[in-house]
C-alpha positions in Angstrom: 156.7 159.3 40.1 157.4 156.2 41.7 155.5 154.5 45.1 158.3 152.6 45.5 160.2 153.2 49.0 163.1 152.2 51.1 163.5 152.5 55.0 165.6 155.9 55.7 168.5 153.4 57.5 168.9 152.0 53.7 168.7 155.1 52.0 171.8 156.3 54.4 173.9 153.7 53.9 173.3 153.8 49.9 174.6 157.6 50.2 177.4 156.8 53.0 175.6 159.6 55.0 173.8 159.7 58.5 170.2 158.8 59.2 169.8 162.0 60.9 170.7 163.7 57.9 168.3 162.5 55.8 165.6 162.7 58.7 166.3 166.3 58.2 166.2 166.8 54.5 162.8 164.9 55.3 161.3 167.2 57.8 162.2 170.8 56.1 160.4 169.4 52.3 164.1 168.9 50.6 162.7 164.9 50.0 159.4 163.7 49.4 158.8 160.4 52.2 156.3 158.6 54.0 156.1 158.0 58.0 154.5 154.7 58.7 154.2 154.4 62.2 157.7 155.7 63.9 159.5 154.2 60.7 160.1 157.0 57.6 160.4 155.3 54.1 162.1 157.4 50.9 160.7 157.1 48.0 163.1 155.8 45.4 162.7 158.1 42.5 164.6 160.8 45.3 168.3 159.0 44.3 168.8 161.8 42.2 168.5 164.7 44.2 169.6 163.3 46.8 173.0 163.0 45.5 172.7 166.4 44.5 171.8 167.9 48.1 174.9 165.8 49.2 176.9 167.9 46.3 175.1 171.0 47.2 175.9 170.8 51.0 179.2 169.8 50.3 180.1 172.7 47.5 177.8 175.7 50.2 178.5 173.9 53.5 176.7 171.2 55.3 174.2 174.9 57.4 173.6 176.1 53.5 169.9 177.5 54.2 167.7 174.7 53.5 165.7 177.5 50.9 168.8 177.9 48.9 169.2 174.2 48.3 165.4 174.2 47.6 165.8 177.1 44.3 168.8 174.6 43.3 167.1 171.6 42.6 164.1 173.7 41.2 166.9 174.9 38.5 168.7 171.8 38.5 165.1 170.4 37.5 165.0 168.4 40.5 161.9 169.7 42.0 159.2 171.2 40.8 157.3 174.5 42.3 154.5 171.5 42.3 156.3 169.0 44.2 157.3 171.9 46.7 154.0 173.2 47.3 152.7 168.6 48.0 155.9 168.2 50.2 154.8 171.2 52.5 151.3 170.0 52.6 152.6 166.8 53.6 154.7 168.9 56.4 151.5 170.3 56.8 149.8 167.3 57.9 152.3 165.7 59.7 152.2 168.8 61.5 149.2 168.3 62.0 148.9 164.5 63.1 151.5 165.5 65.4 149.6 168.0 67.1 146.5 165.8 66.9 148.9 163.4 68.8 150.1 165.8 71.5 146.1 166.8 72.0 145.2 163.3 72.6 148.8 162.9 74.9 147.3 166.1 77.0 143.6 164.6 77.4 145.2 161.6 78.0 147.6 162.7 80.6 144.5 165.2 82.3 142.4 162.4 82.1 144.9 160.7 84.1 145.2 162.9 86.5 141.6 163.1 87.5 141.6 159.4 88.1 144.4 159.8 90.5 142.3 162.5 92.5 139.6 160.2 92.6 141.8 157.3 94.0 143.0 159.9 96.6 139.3 161.0 97.2 138.6 157.1 97.1 141.3 156.3 99.8 140.7 159.1 101.8 137.2 158.2 101.9 138.0 154.4 103.0 140.7 156.1 106.0 137.8 157.1 108.2 136.3 153.4 108.4 139.9 152.1 108.6 140.6 154.3 111.9 137.1 153.5 113.0 138.2 149.8 112.6 141.7 150.7 114.4 139.5 152.8 117.1 137.5 149.8 118.0 140.9 147.8 117.6 142.1 150.3 120.4 138.5 150.5 122.7 139.0 146.2 122.8 142.9 146.2 123.9 141.9 149.0 126.5 139.2 146.7 127.8 141.2 144.1 127.9 144.3 145.9 129.8 142.0 147.5 132.7 140.2 143.7 132.8 144.0 142.6 133.7 145.1 144.9 135.8 141.7 144.5 137.7 142.8 140.6 137.7 146.2 141.9 138.6 144.8 144.0 141.8 143.0 140.5 143.0 146.2 138.5 142.5 148.3 140.9 144.3 145.4 141.3 147.2 145.2 137.5 147.2 149.3 137.6 147.5 149.4 139.7 150.5 147.2 137.8 152.3 148.9 134.5 151.6 152.2 136.7 152.8 150.0 137.8 156.3 149.2 133.9 156.6 152.9 132.7 156.0 154.3 135.5 158.7 151.6 133.8 161.5 152.6 130.4 160.4 156.1 131.3 160.4 155.2 133.5 163.8 153.9 130.3 165.3 156.1 127.7 164.0 158.7 129.8 166.1 156.7 130.2 169.6 156.5 126.3 169.3 160.3 125.3 168.2 160.8 127.4 171.3 158.3 125.8 174.1 159.5 122.2 172.8 163.3 123.2 172.6 163.5 121.3 169.4 162.7 122.1 166.1 159.4 120.4 164.7 161.5 120.1 161.6 163.9 117.9 163.4 160.9 115.7 164.9 159.3 115.3 161.6 162.4 113.7 159.7 164.5 112.2 162.6 163.7 108.3 163.6 
């Protein structure tokens, strides 16, 4: 058996078929392949088998059962019982690897969820101190408002006193005007 491989897309172009067909045949164990990361490679000595699979799919229909195709490949000496066992073993290993990947992913998702919960708890712990700071700010603002209200009250009292004095001055000026018959203002500004 040759260990030379071709990328699945190159093999699909070579046989004028779709990538997904080759991928399906690999997944059900009709074609020997290997995967490196996400890329699937097909062994070059599988060419005759691929030609036969295409012929069988045309003969029996594209939905022909894979077991029937496998039996026909064995009859045509393009696949042995031993190869079937090897491919099945490889498929089981892929399943195991895929399950390991799923388990690792689920574990990672669980860890992320735990970290999210810890972050929420931490945020909840920091909120009260932020609330305390906000409460202190509110208390300071209220104290400042009380002081301003007191200052405002004092200013109002002073303003009232000034208005009373102004009224008394106005009354006094009016009395003086009546007594003298002339406006005090005229005296001040006339020559």
